[in-house]
C-alpha positions in Angstrom: -178.0 -54.0 -79.7 -175.5 -53.1 -77.1 -176.4 -50.4 -74.7 -174.0 -47.6 -74.0 -173.0 -46.2 -70.6 -174.3 -42.7 -70.0 -171.3 -40.8 -68.5 -172.9 -37.4 -68.4 -175.0 -36.9 -65.2 -178.4 -35.4 -65.4 -178.9 -31.9 -64.2 -182.4 -32.6 -62.8 -183.8 -35.9 -61.6 -187.4 -36.2 -60.4 -188.5 -39.4 -58.6 -190.6 -40.5 -55.7 -188.4 -42.0 -53.0 -191.4 -43.8 -51.5 -191.7 -45.9 -54.7 -188.0 -47.0 -54.5 -188.4 -48.7 -51.1 -189.8 -52.3 -51.6 -193.3 -52.7 -50.3 -192.2 -55.7 -48.2 -189.1 -54.1 -46.7 -188.9 -54.8 -42.9 -188.2 -51.2 -42.2 -191.7 -50.2 -43.4 -193.3 -52.0 -40.4 -190.7 -50.7 -38.0 -191.2 -47.1 -39.3 -195.0 -47.3 -38.8 -194.5 -48.4 -35.2 -191.9 -45.7 -34.6 -193.9 -42.9 -36.1 -197.0 -43.8 -34.0 -194.9 -43.7 -30.8 -193.2 -40.4 -31.8 -196.5 -38.8 -32.6 -197.8 -39.6 -29.1 -194.7 -37.8 -27.7 -195.2 -34.6 -29.6 -196.3 -32.6 -26.5 -193.2 -33.7 -24.6 -191.0 -32.7 -27.5 -192.6 -29.3 -27.6 -192.1 -28.8 -23.8 -188.4 -29.7 -24.2 -187.7 -26.9 -26.6 -188.2 -23.1 -26.2 -190.9 -21.4 -28.2 -188.6 -18.7 -29.5 -185.3 -18.9 -31.4 -184.0 -20.7 -34.5 -185.8 -23.9 -35.4 -183.9 -27.0 -34.2 -183.4 -30.3 -35.9 -186.6 -32.3 -35.4 -186.1 -34.5 -32.3 -188.1 -37.2 -34.1 -185.5 -37.3 -36.9 -182.7 -37.6 -34.3 -184.3 -40.4 -32.5 -185.0 -42.3 -35.7 -181.4 -41.8 -36.8 -180.2 -43.3 -33.5 -182.5 -46.2 -34.0 -180.9 -46.7 -37.4 -177.5 -46.8 -35.8 -178.6 -49.8 -33.7 -180.5 -51.6 -36.4 -177.7 -51.5 -38.9 -174.6 -51.7 -36.7 -173.3 -48.2 -37.6 -170.1 -47.7 -35.7 -170.3 -44.0 -34.8 -172.6 -41.0 -35.2 -170.1 -39.4 -37.7 -170.4 -42.5 -39.8 -174.2 -42.4 -39.4 -174.3 -38.8 -40.7 -172.0 -39.8 -43.6 -174.4 -42.6 -44.6 -177.4 -40.3 -44.3 -175.8 -38.2 -47.1 -176.0 -41.0 -49.7 -178.3 -43.8 -48.4 -181.8 -43.3 -49.7 -183.2 -46.0 -47.4 -181.9 -44.2 -44.4 -183.1 -40.8 -45.6 -186.6 -42.3 -46.1 -186.7 -43.8 -42.6 -185.5 -40.6 -40.9 -187.8 -38.4 -43.1 -185.2 -36.4 -45.0 -185.9 -35.3 -48.5 -183.4 -36.5 -51.2 -182.0 -33.0 -51.7 -182.1 -31.9 -48.0 -178.9 -31.2 -46.1 -177.8 -33.5 -43.3 -177.0 -32.0 -39.9 -173.6 -32.2 -38.3 -172.6 -35.1 -36.0 -172.3 -32.8 -33.1 -176.0 -32.3 -33.1 -176.4 -35.6 -31.4 -174.0 -34.5 -28.7 -175.8 -31.3 -28.0 -179.3 -32.9 -27.9 -178.3 -35.9 -25.9 -178.3 -33.9 -22.7 -181.7 -32.5 -23.6 -183.1 -36.0 -24.1 -181.8 -37.1 -20.7 -183.0 -34.0 -18.9 -186.6 -34.4 -20.2 -186.6 -38.2 -20.2 -187.4 -38.4 -23.9 -185.6 -41.6 -24.6 -187.1 -43.3 -21.6 -190.6 -42.0 -22.7 -190.0 -43.5 -26.2 -189.0 -46.8 -24.7 -192.0 -46.8 -22.4 -194.2 -46.1 -25.4 -192.9 -49.1 -27.3 -193.6 -51.3 -24.3 -197.1 -50.0 -23.9 -197.8 -50.6 -27.6 -196.6 -54.2 -27.2 -199.0 -54.6 -24.3 -201.9 -53.0 -26.2 -201.3 -55.4 -29.1 -201.3 -58.4 -26.8 -197.6 -59.2 -27.5 -196.3 -58.9 -23.9 -197.0 -61.0 -20.8 -197.8 -59.2 -17.6 -197.3 -62.1 -15.2 -194.2 -64.1 -16.2 -190.8 -62.5 -16.7 -187.1 -63.2 -16.8 -184.2 -61.1 -15.6 -180.5 -61.2 -16.3 -177.4 -58.9 -16.4 -174.4 -58.4 -18.5 -171.2 -56.3 -18.7 -170.6 -53.6 -21.2 -167.0 -52.7 -21.7 -166.3 -49.0 -20.9 -164.8 -46.6 -23.4 -161.7 -46.2 -21.2 -158.3 -47.8 -21.2 -156.7 -49.6 -18.3 -153.9 -47.0 -18.5 -156.5 -44.5 -17.2 -157.2 -46.7 -14.1 -154.9 -44.8 -11.7 -154.7 -44.4 -7.9 -157.1 -42.0 -6.4 -154.5 -40.4 -4.2 -152.3 -39.4 -7.2 -149.5 -41.9 -6.4 -148.5 -44.7 -8.7 -145.7 -45.5 -11.2 -145.1 -42.8 -13.8 -145.3 -43.8 -17.4 -142.1 -44.2 -19.5 -141.1 -41.6 -22.1 -140.8 -44.1 -24.9 -143.9 -42.7 -26.7 -145.3 -39.3 -25.7 -148.6 -40.0 -27.3 -149.1 -43.5 -25.9 -146.5 -44.2 -23.2 -145.9 -47.6 -21.8 -147.2 -48.3 -18.3 -146.0 -51.3 -16.2 -148.7 -52.7 -13.9 -146.8 -55.8 -12.8 -146.9 -56.4 -9.1 -149.2 -53.5 -8.4 -152.5 -54.1 -6.5 -155.4 -52.4 -8.2 -159.0 -52.3 -7.0 -162.0 -50.2 -7.3 -161.6 -49.0 -3.7 -158.1 -47.4 -4.4 -158.2 -46.7 -8.1 -160.5 -45.0 -10.6 -160.5 -44.2 -14.3 -159.5 -40.7 -15.2 -161.4 -41.1 -18.5 -164.7 -42.6 -17.2 -164.8 -42.3 -13.4 -168.0 -44.4 -13.2 -166.5 -47.4 -14.9 -165.4 -50.3 -12.6 -162.8 -53.0 -12.8 -164.5 -56.4 -13.2 -164.1 -59.8 -14.8 -166.6 -61.7 -16.9 -165.6 -65.0 -15.2 -162.9 -67.0 -13.5 -159.7 -66.9 -15.4 -160.8 -63.9 -17.5 -158.8 -60.7 -17.6 -160.0 -57.7 -15.7 -161.3 -54.7 -17.7 -163.3 -51.6 -17.1 -167.0 -52.3 -17.4 -170.5 -50.9 -16.8 -173.2 -53.3 -15.7 -176.6 -53.6 -17.4 -179.7 -55.5 -16.5 -182.9 -56.1 -18.4 -186.3 -57.6 -17.6 -187.8 -59.7 -20.4 -191.4 -60.8 -20.6 -191.8 -64.4 -21.4 -194.5 -64.4 -24.1 -192.7 -62.8 -27.0 -189.2 -62.1 -25.5 -189.5 -58.3 -25.4 -187.4 -56.2 -23.1 -189.7 -54.2 -20.8 -187.3 -52.6 -18.3 -183.6 -51.6 -18.4 -181.1 -50.5 -15.7 -177.5 -49.5 -16.0 -175.5 -49.9 -12.8 -172.1 -51.0 -11.4 -170.9 -54.4 -12.6 -171.6 -55.9 -9.1 -175.2 -54.5 -8.9 -176.9 -57.1 -11.0 -178.7 -59.0 -8.2 -179.9 -55.7 -6.6 -181.5 -54.5 -9.8 -184.1 -57.2 -10.1 -186.7 -55.8 -7.7 -186.5 -52.2 -9.1 -186.8 -53.5 -12.6 -190.1 -55.3 -11.7 -191.4 -52.1 -10.1 -190.5 -50.2 -13.3 -192.4 -52.7 -15.4 -195.5 -52.4 -13.1 -195.7 -48.6 -13.6 -195.0 -49.0 -17.3 -197.3 -51.9 -18.2 -200.0 -51.1 -15.7 -200.4 -54.4 -13.9 -200.7 -55.4 -10.3 -200.5 -58.6 -8.3 -197.7 -61.2 -7.9 -195.5 -62.2 -10.9 -192.9 -64.8 -11.5 -189.4 -64.0 -12.5 -186.9 -66.5 -13.7 -183.2 -65.9 -13.0 -179.9 -67.7 -12.9 -177.6 -68.5 -10.0 -176.4 -64.9 -9.7 -179.7 -64.1 -7.9 -179.6 -66.9 -5.2 -178.4 -64.6 -2.5 -180.8 -64.0 0.4 -180.9 -60.2 0.2 -181.6 -60.4 -3.6 -184.5 -62.9 -3.0 -185.9 -60.8 -0.2 -185.9 -57.7 -2.4 -187.8 -59.5 -5.1 -190.3 -60.8 -2.7 -190.9 -57.3 -1.3 -191.7 -56.3 -4.9 -194.4 -59.1 -5.0 -192.2 -61.4 -7.1 -192.1 -65.2 -7.0 -188.4 -65.9 -7.9 -187.6 -69.0 -9.9 -183.9 -69.5 -9.4 -181.8 -72.7 -9.4 -180.7 -73.4 -5.8 -177.9 -75.9 -5.1 -178.5 -76.7 -1.5 -181.1 -75.6 1.1 -179.9 -73.0 3.7 -178.6 -74.6 6.8 -178.6 -71.6 9.2 -182.1 -70.1 9.1 -181.0 -67.2 11.4 -179.0 -65.6 8.6 -180.6 -62.7 6.6 -182.6 -64.0 3.7 -182.4 -67.6 4.8 -186.2 -68.0 4.8 -186.4 -66.6 1.3 -183.7 -69.0 0.1 -185.6 -71.9 1.7 -188.8 -71.0 -0.2 -186.8 -70.7 -3.4 -185.3 -74.1 -2.8 -188.8 -75.7 -2.3 -190.1 -74.1 -5.4 -187.6 -76.0 -7.7 -189.8 -79.1 -8.1 -192.8 -77.2 -9.5 -193.8 -77.1 -13.1 -193.7 -73.3 -13.2 -190.1 -73.3 -12.0 -189.1 -75.6 -14.8 -190.9 -73.5 -17.5 -189.3 -70.3 -16.2 -185.8 -71.8 -16.3 -186.5 -73.1 -19.9 -187.7 -69.7 -21.2 -185.1 -67.7 -19.2 -182.4 -68.5 -21.7 -184.1 -66.3 -24.3 -182.9 -63.3 -22.4 -179.4 -64.0 -23.7 -180.8 -63.4 -27.2 -181.5 -59.8 -26.3 -178.0 -59.3 -25.0 -176.5 -61.2 -28.1 -178.4 -59.0 -30.5 -177.5 -55.8 -28.6 -173.8 -56.7 -28.5 -173.3 -58.1 -32.0 -175.7 -55.7 -33.9 -176.6 -52.9 -31.6 -173.0 -52.0 -30.6 -173.3 -52.8 -26.9 -170.2 -55.0 -26.7 -168.1 -51.9 -26.0 -169.7 -48.6 -25.6 -168.4 -45.4 -27.3 -169.8 -43.2 -24.6 -168.4 -42.0 -21.3 -170.6 -41.7 -18.2 -173.3 -44.0 -16.9 -176.2 -41.9 -18.0 -174.9 -41.8 -21.6 -174.4 -45.6 -21.6 -178.0 -45.9 -20.2 -179.4 -43.9 -23.2 -177.5 -46.2 -25.6 -178.9 -49.3 -23.9 -182.4 -47.9 -23.9 -182.3 -47.1 -27.6 -180.7 -50.5 -28.4 -183.3 -52.4 -26.5 -186.1 -50.3 -28.1 -184.7 -51.2 -31.5 -184.6 -54.9 -30.5 -188.3 -54.7 -29.3 -189.3 -53.0 -32.6 -187.7 -55.8 -34.7 -189.5 -58.5 -32.8 -192.8 -56.6 -32.8 -192.5 -56.0 -36.6 -192.0 -59.8 -37.1 -195.0 -60.7 -34.9 -197.3 -58.2 -36.6 -196.2 -59.1 -40.2 
């Protein structure tokens, strides 16, 4: 007998949303890890909000919603709120009842400054790393470091001379006028973006076009490939960030002693190697030639790095070091880090922290399956 389509909607529907989520869905393991970390941050959440006044949107729900944005490549926060209206899986993950109203997209904007002022996103990321250490998923003696460029949310048309001079735009289109940069010398010393002043002009490689970027570096532990430290800086600050990243990881993971760090040729400079050695790091970097002039700053550190190339540990570090590109690849293709939608380095830093926390949670959920 042929069934007939029921066109009249029911006035009342009763069901358990928990039963509609498959028991083997990967978000179940991720949600369990996230809820455990957020429960540990309850006191910090309470300190960030006043005791009197109208109740706010729960910060736990906001953070879980931002994790969803990274996990499912949701383009913007407005699109995230729109999908929370009808996607039962997202409502279940965030903790919204099926008939509950969703907050406005501007709620993220208003609470982002609060999260930064009280270090809540950093505390959540630190908690994820500590949980990985407690479960034996993270190494505390072997690491890899690398940096990348994140395209800024600013146009090259906004990159104007700091003294106010420059060619005026044409009047062909009042909304998007044509600007001719031909023959004009532009550099970070003389120009700045009026849209995002902290963005810098940089290239991804020889022969590539120059764009406005922010720099980001991560420290990866070599056992499971988890990101344990994050820094957002100028595009040219990649080599200087290695030492501070290791210091952050020491405080976060609670280890002491000397560690090894694998890196690429961007870290072969003497000052960068000296900074890593001051942080009790044995750098494993590929050196082309030994230093000729030992009187130059950092020459001794470069000489030690050159002698280290023949060891087995150096070869293993260079072999595992390539996995750090997987974190950047996931963050850019899925997490939305290819081009940020935020202006200001601290906002970009929050996005990178949440994206790398989501990346760690995915890997931890696979390891604990």
